[in-house]
N, CA, C and O atoms as a CHARMM CRD file, in Angstrom:
* protein
*
  296
    1    1 MET  N     34.34100 -21.22000  20.32600 PROA 1      0.00000
    2    1 MET  CA    33.47500 -19.97900  19.85400 PROA 1      0.00000
    3    1 MET  C     32.17600 -20.10100  18.87000 PROA 1      0.00000
    4    1 MET  O     31.10500 -19.49600  18.83000 PROA 1      0.00000
    5    2 LYS  N     32.76400 -21.18000  18.07400 PROA 2      0.00000
    6    2 LYS  CA    31.68500 -21.48500  16.58100 PROA 2      0.00000
    7    2 LYS  C     30.73200 -22.63400  17.61700 PROA 2      0.00000
    8    2 LYS  O     29.52900 -22.67200  17.35900 PROA 2      0.00000
    9    3 LYS  N     31.18200 -23.43700  18.62000 PROA 3      0.00000
   10    3 LYS  CA    30.14300 -24.08800  19.56200 PROA 3      0.00000
   11    3 LYS  C     29.02500 -23.33600  20.02400 PROA 3      0.00000
   12    3 LYS  O     27.83200 -23.64000  20.00900 PROA 3      0.00000
   13    4 LEU  N     29.73800 -22.04700  20.54100 PROA 4      0.00000
   14    4 LEU  CA    28.38400 -21.28800  21.20500 PROA 4      0.00000
   15    4 LEU  C     27.48100 -20.61600  20.50200 PROA 4      0.00000
   16    4 LEU  O     26.32600 -20.39100  20.86300 PROA 4      0.00000
   17    5 LEU  N     28.11300 -20.20400  19.24400 PROA 5      0.00000
   18    5 LEU  CA    27.31500 -19.73900  18.14000 PROA 5      0.00000
   19    5 LEU  C     26.21000 -20.51100  18.21100 PROA 5      0.00000
   20    5 LEU  O     25.08500 -20.19500  18.59800 PROA 5      0.00000
   21    6 LYS  N     26.81700 -22.08200  17.60100 PROA 6      0.00000
   22    6 LYS  CA    25.94700 -22.99400  16.88700 PROA 6      0.00000
   23    6 LYS  C     24.48600 -22.63900  18.20300 PROA 6      0.00000
   24    6 LYS  O     23.45100 -22.02200  17.95100 PROA 6      0.00000
   25    7 LYS  N     24.91500 -23.31600  19.67400 PROA 7      0.00000
   26    7 LYS  CA    24.00400 -23.36200  20.10100 PROA 7      0.00000
   27    7 LYS  C     23.21900 -22.63700  20.58300 PROA 7      0.00000
   28    7 LYS  O     22.14300 -23.02300  21.04100 PROA 7      0.00000
   29    8 LEU  N     23.68500 -21.22700  20.56700 PROA 8      0.00000
   30    8 LEU  CA    22.94700 -20.13800  20.56300 PROA 8      0.00000
   31    8 LEU  C     21.88500 -20.18100  19.46400 PROA 8      0.00000
   32    8 LEU  O     20.72600 -20.30100  19.86300 PROA 8      0.00000
   33    9 PHE  N     22.01300 -20.13100  18.63100 PROA 9      0.00000
   34    9 PHE  CA    21.37100 -20.10100  17.24700 PROA 9      0.00000
   35    9 PHE  C     20.18300 -21.35800  17.39400 PROA 9      0.00000
   36    9 PHE  O     18.98600 -21.26400  17.12200 PROA 9      0.00000
   37   10 GLN  N     20.77300 -22.31100  17.80700 PROA 10     0.00000
   38   10 GLN  CA    19.65900 -23.49300  17.73200 PROA 10     0.00000
   39   10 GLN  C     18.79400 -23.09600  18.95500 PROA 10     0.00000
   40   10 GLN  O     17.59000 -22.88300  18.82000 PROA 10     0.00000
   41   11 LYS  N     19.37300 -23.00800  20.05300 PROA 11     0.00000
   42   11 LYS  CA    18.52800 -22.30100  21.18800 PROA 11     0.00000
   43   11 LYS  C     17.10500 -21.02600  20.89300 PROA 11     0.00000
   44   11 LYS  O     16.04700 -20.94400  21.51800 PROA 11     0.00000
   45   12 LEU  N     17.69600 -19.98700  19.48700 PROA 12     0.00000
   46   12 LEU  CA    16.83200 -18.79500  19.37600 PROA 12     0.00000
   47   12 LEU  C     15.65700 -19.96700  18.24300 PROA 12     0.00000
   48   12 LEU  O     14.44000 -20.05800  18.40300 PROA 12     0.00000
   49   13 ILE  N     16.28900 -20.54600  17.41500 PROA 13     0.00000
   50   13 ILE  CA    15.21100 -21.23800  16.62700 PROA 13     0.00000
   51   13 ILE  C     14.32400 -21.95700  16.89700 PROA 13     0.00000
   52   13 ILE  O     13.23000 -21.84600  16.34500 PROA 13     0.00000
   53   14 GLN  N     14.66200 -23.16600  18.10800 PROA 14     0.00000
   54   14 GLN  CA    13.95300 -23.81900  18.97100 PROA 14     0.00000
   55   14 GLN  C     12.84400 -22.71900  19.59200 PROA 14     0.00000
   56   14 GLN  O     11.64300 -22.98000  19.53100 PROA 14     0.00000
   57   15 LYS  N     13.22900 -21.73400  20.06800 PROA 15     0.00000
   58   15 LYS  CA    12.27600 -20.76500  21.02500 PROA 15     0.00000
   59   15 LYS  C     11.25300 -20.43700  19.84300 PROA 15     0.00000
   60   15 LYS  O     10.06600 -20.76000  19.87700 PROA 15     0.00000
   61   16 ILE  N     11.88600 -19.73300  18.76300 PROA 16     0.00000
   62   16 ILE  CA    11.06000 -19.10200  17.67500 PROA 16     0.00000
   63   16 ILE  C     10.29000 -20.24400  17.02700 PROA 16     0.00000
   64   16 ILE  O      9.23900 -19.76300  16.60300 PROA 16     0.00000
   65   17 ILE  N     10.35600 -21.57100  16.76300 PROA 17     0.00000
   66   17 ILE  CA     9.60200 -22.62800  16.50500 PROA 17     0.00000
   67   17 ILE  C      8.51000 -23.24500  17.36800 PROA 17     0.00000
   68   17 ILE  O      7.52700 -23.91200  17.04400 PROA 17     0.00000
   69   18 LYS  N      8.97100 -22.82200  18.61200 PROA 18     0.00000
   70   18 LYS  CA     7.83200 -23.18600  19.83900 PROA 18     0.00000
   71   18 LYS  C      6.78700 -22.17400  19.93400 PROA 18     0.00000
   72   18 LYS  O      5.64100 -22.61100  20.04500 PROA 18     0.00000
   73   19 LYS  N      6.98800 -20.61400  19.90700 PROA 19     0.00000
   74   19 LYS  CA     6.32100 -19.76600  19.95000 PROA 19     0.00000
   75   19 LYS  C      5.26900 -19.95400  18.64900 PROA 19     0.00000
   76   19 LYS  O      4.07100 -20.19400  18.79600 PROA 19     0.00000
   77   20 SER  N      5.81500 -19.82800  17.58600 PROA 20     0.00000
   78   20 SER  CA     4.85400 -19.81400  16.23200 PROA 20     0.00000
   79   20 SER  C      3.94500 -21.21600  16.24000 PROA 20     0.00000
   80   20 SER  O      2.94600 -21.26200  15.52200 PROA 20     0.00000
   81   21 VAL  N      4.27600 -22.23400  16.98400 PROA 21     0.00000
   82   21 VAL  CA     3.55100 -23.73200  17.05900 PROA 21     0.00000
   83   21 VAL  C      2.62700 -23.25100  18.05000 PROA 21     0.00000
   84   21 VAL  O      1.42600 -23.43100  17.84900 PROA 21     0.00000
   85   22 THR  N      3.02000 -22.65600  19.10600 PROA 22     0.00000
   86   22 THR  CA     2.03700 -22.51300  20.36000 PROA 22     0.00000
   87   22 THR  C      1.24600 -21.52400  19.71900 PROA 22     0.00000
   88   22 THR  O      0.06200 -21.82300  19.87200 PROA 22     0.00000
   89   23 ALA  N      1.39000 -20.43000  19.03800 PROA 23     0.00000
   90   23 ALA  CA     0.20600 -19.67000  18.38000 PROA 23     0.00000
   91   23 ALA  C     -0.60500 -20.28700  17.42700 PROA 23     0.00000
   92   23 ALA  O     -1.74800 -19.86600  17.24900 PROA 23     0.00000
   93   24 GLU  N     -0.23700 -21.07200  16.89700 PROA 24     0.00000
   94   24 GLU  CA    -0.96200 -21.62200  15.66400 PROA 24     0.00000
   95   24 GLU  C     -1.74500 -22.56000  16.17700 PROA 24     0.00000
   96   24 GLU  O     -2.91600 -22.67800  15.81600 PROA 24     0.00000
   97   25 VAL  N     -1.13000 -23.41000  17.16700 PROA 25     0.00000
   98   25 VAL  CA    -2.56200 -24.01200  18.15900 PROA 25     0.00000
   99   25 VAL  C     -3.36600 -23.34500  18.70000 PROA 25     0.00000
  100   25 VAL  O     -4.58100 -23.52800  18.62600 PROA 25     0.00000
  101   26 GLU  N     -2.89600 -22.60600  19.22900 PROA 26     0.00000
  102   26 GLU  CA    -3.87100 -21.35300  20.34300 PROA 26     0.00000
  103   26 GLU  C     -5.22600 -20.94700  19.25200 PROA 26     0.00000
  104   26 GLU  O     -6.43800 -20.90000  19.46000 PROA 26     0.00000
  105   27 GLU  N     -4.47600 -20.71300  18.14200 PROA 27     0.00000
  106   27 GLU  CA    -5.66900 -20.10300  17.01600 PROA 27     0.00000
  107   27 GLU  C     -6.50100 -21.41200  16.84200 PROA 27     0.00000
  108   27 GLU  O     -7.64400 -21.24100  17.26700 PROA 27     0.00000
  109   28 VAL  N     -6.32700 -22.42200  16.44600 PROA 28     0.00000
  110   28 VAL  CA    -6.77100 -23.59600  15.98200 PROA 28     0.00000
  111   28 VAL  C     -7.83700 -24.07100  16.72900 PROA 28     0.00000
  112   28 VAL  O     -8.94400 -24.30100  16.24200 PROA 28     0.00000
  113   29 VAL  N     -7.45300 -24.27500  18.25000 PROA 29     0.00000
  114   29 VAL  CA    -8.10700 -24.86900  19.47400 PROA 29     0.00000
  115   29 VAL  C     -9.27400 -24.28800  19.49500 PROA 29     0.00000
  116   29 VAL  O    -10.36700 -24.83800  19.62500 PROA 29     0.00000
  117   30 PRO  N     -9.02800 -23.08400  19.35800 PROA 30     0.00000
  118   30 PRO  CA   -10.90200 -22.54300  20.01200 PROA 30     0.00000
  119   30 PRO  C    -11.60200 -22.56600  19.22800 PROA 30     0.00000
  120   30 PRO  O    -12.71500 -22.63100  19.75000 PROA 30     0.00000
  121   31 ALA  N    -11.72100 -22.54800  17.61200 PROA 31     0.00000
  122   31 ALA  CA   -12.26000 -23.03600  16.85600 PROA 31     0.00000
  123   31 ALA  C    -13.15200 -24.72200  16.34600 PROA 31     0.00000
  124   31 ALA  O    -14.09300 -25.23200  15.73900 PROA 31     0.00000
  125   32 ILE  N    -11.80800 -24.97300  17.26500 PROA 32     0.00000
  126   32 ILE  CA   -12.48400 -26.56900  16.99400 PROA 32     0.00000
  127   32 ILE  C    -13.70700 -27.19800  18.71800 PROA 32     0.00000
  128   32 ILE  O    -14.48800 -28.14600  18.80500 PROA 32     0.00000
  129   33 VAL  N    -13.39600 -26.37000  19.52500 PROA 33     0.00000
  130   33 VAL  CA   -13.88200 -26.35200  20.84200 PROA 33     0.00000
  131   33 VAL  C    -15.40600 -26.33500  20.71900 PROA 33     0.00000
  132   33 VAL  O    -15.90100 -27.38400  21.13200 PROA 33     0.00000
  133   34 PRO  N    -16.36200 -25.36500  20.23000 PROA 34     0.00000
  134   34 PRO  CA   -17.32200 -25.35200  19.94300 PROA 34     0.00000
  135   34 PRO  C    -18.10400 -26.30700  19.00500 PROA 34     0.00000
  136   34 PRO  O    -18.18000 -26.26100  17.77700 PROA 34     0.00000
  137   35 GLU  N    -18.67400 -27.19400  19.88400 PROA 35     0.00000
  138   35 GLU  CA   -19.43100 -28.39900  18.99900 PROA 35     0.00000
  139   35 GLU  C    -20.45600 -28.31300  18.49200 PROA 35     0.00000
  140   35 GLU  O    -20.83000 -29.34300  17.93000 PROA 35     0.00000
  141   36 THR  N    -21.44300 -27.03500  18.42800 PROA 36     0.00000
  142   36 THR  CA   -22.90000 -26.82100  17.90700 PROA 36     0.00000
  143   36 THR  C    -22.76500 -25.13300  17.68300 PROA 36     0.00000
  144   36 THR  O    -22.85600 -24.27100  18.55700 PROA 36     0.00000
  145   37 GLU  N    -22.52100 -24.95100  16.24300 PROA 37     0.00000
  146   37 GLU  CA   -22.65400 -23.82700  16.13500 PROA 37     0.00000
  147   37 GLU  C    -24.23900 -23.10100  15.81100 PROA 37     0.00000
  148   37 GLU  O    -25.11400 -23.88400  15.44200 PROA 37     0.00000
  149   38 PRO  N    -24.60900 -21.58700  15.95100 PROA 38     0.00000
  150   38 PRO  CA   -25.31600 -21.18500  15.73300 PROA 38     0.00000
  151   38 PRO  C    -25.81200 -21.13600  14.07500 PROA 38     0.00000
  152   38 PRO  O    -25.08200 -20.93400  13.10500 PROA 38     0.00000
  153   39 GLU  N    -27.27400 -21.38500  14.08100 PROA 39     0.00000
  154   39 GLU  CA   -27.64300 -21.63400  12.86300 PROA 39     0.00000
  155   39 GLU  C    -27.65700 -20.60900  12.19400 PROA 39     0.00000
  156   39 GLU  O    -27.70900 -20.87100  10.99200 PROA 39     0.00000
  157   40 ASP  N    -27.62600 -19.20200  12.49300 PROA 40     0.00000
  158   40 ASP  CA   -27.35900 -17.72200  11.89400 PROA 40     0.00000
  159   40 ASP  C    -25.91000 -17.98600  11.24900 PROA 40     0.00000
  160   40 ASP  O    -25.68300 -17.83000  10.04900 PROA 40     0.00000
  161   41 SER  N    -24.94400 -18.41200  12.20400 PROA 41     0.00000
  162   41 SER  CA   -23.47300 -18.38400  11.66800 PROA 41     0.00000
  163   41 SER  C    -23.37300 -19.36100  10.33900 PROA 41     0.00000
  164   41 SER  O    -22.77700 -18.87400   9.37900 PROA 41     0.00000
  165   42 SER  N    -23.79300 -20.41500  10.22800 PROA 42     0.00000
  166   42 SER  CA   -24.23600 -21.41200   9.16500 PROA 42     0.00000
  167   42 SER  C    -24.54000 -20.74000   8.26700 PROA 42     0.00000
  168   42 SER  O    -23.57900 -20.50500   7.53400 PROA 42     0.00000
  169   43 LYS  N    -25.76600 -20.14800   7.85300 PROA 43     0.00000
  170   43 LYS  CA   -26.27000 -19.56200   7.13300 PROA 43     0.00000
  171   43 LYS  C    -25.75000 -18.53700   6.31700 PROA 43     0.00000
  172   43 LYS  O    -25.87300 -18.35100   5.10600 PROA 43     0.00000
  173   44 LYS  N    -24.98700 -17.73400   7.41900 PROA 44     0.00000
  174   44 LYS  CA   -23.89900 -16.59200   6.78200 PROA 44     0.00000
  175   44 LYS  C    -22.75400 -17.54500   6.00900 PROA 44     0.00000
  176   44 LYS  O    -22.64100 -17.34600   4.80000 PROA 44     0.00000
  177   45 ALA  N    -22.20600 -18.19800   6.39900 PROA 45     0.00000
  178   45 ALA  CA   -21.30600 -19.05000   6.03300 PROA 45     0.00000
  179   45 ALA  C    -21.53900 -19.17200   4.37600 PROA 45     0.00000
  180   45 ALA  O    -20.82200 -18.55400   3.58900 PROA 45     0.00000
  181   46 ILE  N    -22.70400 -20.10500   3.92300 PROA 46     0.00000
  182   46 ILE  CA   -23.59600 -20.56000   2.97400 PROA 46     0.00000
  183   46 ILE  C    -23.41600 -19.49200   2.20200 PROA 46     0.00000
  184   46 ILE  O    -22.58600 -19.58800   1.29800 PROA 46     0.00000
  185   47 TRP  N    -24.07900 -18.36100   2.36800 PROA 47     0.00000
  186   47 TRP  CA   -24.01900 -17.33600   1.74400 PROA 47     0.00000
  187   47 TRP  C    -22.90600 -16.73100   1.37600 PROA 47     0.00000
  188   47 TRP  O    -22.82700 -16.26400   0.23900 PROA 47     0.00000
  189   48 LYS  N    -21.94900 -16.64400   2.19500 PROA 48     0.00000
  190   48 LYS  CA   -20.56200 -16.12800   1.85100 PROA 48     0.00000
  191   48 LYS  C    -19.84700 -16.53900   0.99000 PROA 48     0.00000
  192   48 LYS  O    -19.06500 -15.87700   0.30800 PROA 48     0.00000
  193   49 PHE  N    -20.10800 -17.98100   0.93600 PROA 49     0.00000
  194   49 PHE  CA   -19.66200 -18.95800  -0.05000 PROA 49     0.00000
  195   49 PHE  C    -19.89200 -18.70300  -1.35900 PROA 49     0.00000
  196   49 PHE  O    -19.12400 -18.52300  -2.30400 PROA 49     0.00000
  197   50 ILE  N    -21.52100 -18.72200  -1.22700 PROA 50     0.00000
  198   50 ILE  CA   -22.13000 -18.56400  -2.61800 PROA 50     0.00000
  199   50 ILE  C    -21.80700 -17.25500  -3.60100 PROA 50     0.00000
  200   50 ILE  O    -21.59400 -17.16300  -4.81000 PROA 50     0.00000
  201   51 LEU  N    -21.88300 -16.12500  -2.33200 PROA 51     0.00000
  202   51 LEU  CA   -21.55400 -14.95800  -3.34200 PROA 51     0.00000
  203   51 LEU  C    -20.04600 -14.85400  -3.93700 PROA 51     0.00000
  204   51 LEU  O    -19.76600 -14.69000  -5.12400 PROA 51     0.00000
  205   52 GLN  N    -19.07400 -14.99300  -2.78400 PROA 52     0.00000
  206   52 GLN  CA   -17.74500 -15.33500  -3.10600 PROA 52     0.00000
  207   52 GLN  C    -17.33700 -16.34300  -4.38800 PROA 52     0.00000
  208   52 GLN  O    -16.34800 -16.24700  -5.11400 PROA 52     0.00000
  209   53 THR  N    -18.40800 -17.33500  -4.43400 PROA 53     0.00000
  210   53 THR  CA   -18.21400 -18.08800  -5.83400 PROA 53     0.00000
  211   53 THR  C    -18.86000 -17.51700  -7.22100 PROA 53     0.00000
  212   53 THR  O    -18.58400 -17.98000  -8.32800 PROA 53     0.00000
  213   54 LEU  N    -19.46600 -16.79500  -7.06300 PROA 54     0.00000
  214   54 LEU  CA   -20.55000 -15.95700  -7.97700 PROA 54     0.00000
  215   54 LEU  C    -19.71000 -14.65100  -8.75100 PROA 54     0.00000
  216   54 LEU  O    -19.79900 -14.25000  -9.91200 PROA 54     0.00000
  217   55 ILE  N    -18.95800 -14.22200  -7.73500 PROA 55     0.00000
  218   55 ILE  CA   -18.13900 -13.55700  -7.83900 PROA 55     0.00000
  219   55 ILE  C    -16.80400 -13.97600  -8.74300 PROA 55     0.00000
  220   55 ILE  O    -16.38300 -13.34500  -9.71300 PROA 55     0.00000
  221   56 SER  N    -16.23700 -15.21000  -8.17900 PROA 56     0.00000
  222   56 SER  CA   -15.08400 -15.10600  -8.68500 PROA 56     0.00000
  223   56 SER  C    -15.26000 -15.76800 -10.45000 PROA 56     0.00000
  224   56 SER  O    -14.39700 -15.69400 -11.32500 PROA 56     0.00000
  225   57 ILE  N    -16.49800 -16.32700 -10.55900 PROA 57     0.00000
  226   57 ILE  CA   -17.08900 -16.72600 -11.50900 PROA 57     0.00000
  227   57 ILE  C    -16.97700 -15.93400 -12.65200 PROA 57     0.00000
  228   57 ILE  O    -16.41300 -16.10400 -13.73300 PROA 57     0.00000
  229   58 LEU  N    -18.01600 -14.51200 -11.89800 PROA 58     0.00000
  230   58 LEU  CA   -18.19200 -13.61400 -13.22700 PROA 58     0.00000
  231   58 LEU  C    -16.57400 -12.60900 -13.47000 PROA 58     0.00000
  232   58 LEU  O    -16.30800 -11.94300 -14.47100 PROA 58     0.00000
  233   59 THR  N    -15.81000 -12.75800 -12.38900 PROA 59     0.00000
  234   59 THR  CA   -14.45900 -12.14300 -12.88800 PROA 59     0.00000
  235   59 THR  C    -13.91400 -12.71100 -13.68700 PROA 59     0.00000
  236   59 THR  O    -13.71200 -12.04800 -14.70400 PROA 59     0.00000
  237   60 ALA  N    -13.39600 -14.15800 -13.69900 PROA 60     0.00000
  238   60 ALA  CA   -13.17200 -15.02600 -14.54500 PROA 60     0.00000
  239   60 ALA  C    -13.75300 -14.89700 -16.06200 PROA 60     0.00000
  240   60 ALA  O    -12.95100 -14.93300 -16.99600 PROA 60     0.00000
  241   61 ILE  N    -15.09100 -14.75200 -16.29500 PROA 61     0.00000
  242   61 ILE  CA   -15.83000 -14.26900 -17.82800 PROA 61     0.00000
  243   61 ILE  C    -15.03100 -12.88900 -18.21900 PROA 61     0.00000
  244   61 ILE  O    -14.32600 -12.70000 -19.21000 PROA 61     0.00000
  245   62 LEU  N    -15.30900 -12.08400 -17.27700 PROA 62     0.00000
  246   62 LEU  CA   -14.99700 -10.91100 -17.46800 PROA 62     0.00000
  247   62 LEU  C    -13.62800 -10.83100 -17.99800 PROA 62     0.00000
  248   62 LEU  O    -13.47800 -10.37800 -19.13200 PROA 62     0.00000
  249   63 THR  N    -12.70700 -11.18100 -17.37800 PROA 63     0.00000
  250   63 THR  CA   -11.35500 -11.49300 -17.94000 PROA 63     0.00000
  251   63 THR  C    -11.27200 -12.18500 -19.10400 PROA 63     0.00000
  252   63 THR  O    -10.56100 -11.74100 -20.00500 PROA 63     0.00000
  253   64 ALA  N    -11.89200 -13.22200 -19.24300 PROA 64     0.00000
  254   64 ALA  CA   -11.63100 -13.83300 -20.56700 PROA 64     0.00000
  255   64 ALA  C    -12.31600 -12.93700 -21.74500 PROA 64     0.00000
  256   64 ALA  O    -11.89900 -13.21700 -22.86800 PROA 64     0.00000
  257   65 LEU  N    -13.31100 -11.88900 -21.67400 PROA 65     0.00000
  258   65 LEU  CA   -13.57800 -11.45300 -22.62600 PROA 65     0.00000
  259   65 LEU  C    -13.44700  -9.96100 -22.97300 PROA 65     0.00000
  260   65 LEU  O    -13.85400  -9.36400 -23.97000 PROA 65     0.00000
  261   66 GLY  N    -12.56600  -9.36700 -21.56300 PROA 66     0.00000
  262   66 GLY  CA   -11.15100  -8.76900 -21.94400 PROA 66     0.00000
  263   66 GLY  C     -9.94900  -8.92600 -22.67800 PROA 66     0.00000
  264   66 GLY  O     -9.39200  -8.15700 -23.46000 PROA 66     0.00000
  265   67 ALA  N     -9.67300  -9.97300 -22.31600 PROA 67     0.00000
  266   67 ALA  CA    -8.27100 -10.65600 -23.00100 PROA 67     0.00000
  267   67 ALA  C     -8.76400 -11.03400 -24.73800 PROA 67     0.00000
  268   67 ALA  O     -8.11500 -10.87400 -25.77200 PROA 67     0.00000
  269   68 THR  N    -10.10700 -11.56500 -24.54100 PROA 68     0.00000
  270   68 THR  CA   -10.25400 -11.79500 -26.21700 PROA 68     0.00000
  271   68 THR  C    -10.72700 -10.23400 -26.93300 PROA 68     0.00000
  272   68 THR  O    -10.81200 -10.11100 -28.15500 PROA 68     0.00000
  273   69 SER  N    -10.95700  -9.30800 -26.15400 PROA 69     0.00000
  274   69 SER  CA   -11.19300  -8.01500 -27.18800 PROA 69     0.00000
  275   69 SER  C    -10.22400  -7.37800 -27.42500 PROA 69     0.00000
  276   69 SER  O    -10.14700  -6.68300 -28.43700 PROA 69     0.00000
  277   70 CYS  N     -8.95500  -7.50800 -26.24900 PROA 70     0.00000
  278   70 CYS  CA    -7.68100  -7.13700 -26.87300 PROA 70     0.00000
  279   70 CYS  C     -6.82100  -7.57100 -27.36600 PROA 70     0.00000
  280   70 CYS  O     -5.74600  -6.97600 -27.44900 PROA 70     0.00000
  281   71 VAL  N     -7.12400  -9.20900 -28.03400 PROA 71     0.00000
  282   71 VAL  CA    -6.45600  -9.87800 -28.70500 PROA 71     0.00000
  283   71 VAL  C     -7.24300  -9.46100 -30.48500 PROA 71     0.00000
  284   71 VAL  O     -6.62600  -9.33900 -31.54300 PROA 71     0.00000
  285   72 ASN  N     -8.33800  -9.36600 -30.31300 PROA 72     0.00000
  286   72 ASN  CA    -9.27400  -8.63000 -31.44100 PROA 72     0.00000
  287   72 ASN  C     -8.49400  -7.42200 -32.16800 PROA 72     0.00000
  288   72 ASN  O     -8.37900  -7.13700 -33.36000 PROA 72     0.00000
  289   73 ALA  N     -8.15000  -7.00200 -31.34800 PROA 73     0.00000
  290   73 ALA  CA    -7.77700  -5.37000 -31.62200 PROA 73     0.00000
  291   73 ALA  C     -6.37100  -5.44600 -32.31400 PROA 73     0.00000
  292   73 ALA  O     -6.05200  -4.58200 -33.13000 PROA 73     0.00000
  293   74 LEU  N     -5.60600  -6.38700 -32.01800 PROA 74     0.00000
  294   74 LEU  CA    -4.24900  -6.87700 -32.60500 PROA 74     0.00000
  295   74 LEU  C     -4.47300  -7.38000 -34.22700 PROA 74     0.00000
  296   74 LEU  O     -3.51900  -7.80600 -34.87800 PROA 74     0.00000
């Protein structure tokens, strides 16, 4: 009985791993296939990166100022 359960459990895990790996590969492969991207897409990506970086920097500065003001209040 233990051997049967062990085999069933192994097959179940193998199927789950195979499905998850297949899903991951299918998501990654289409992103690699196009060799040239439209210029608008790359410009959008650059601006998105710049905005996210600025927001992160401003968030860090404001967090530091907020923590400083809380410490000074003590």
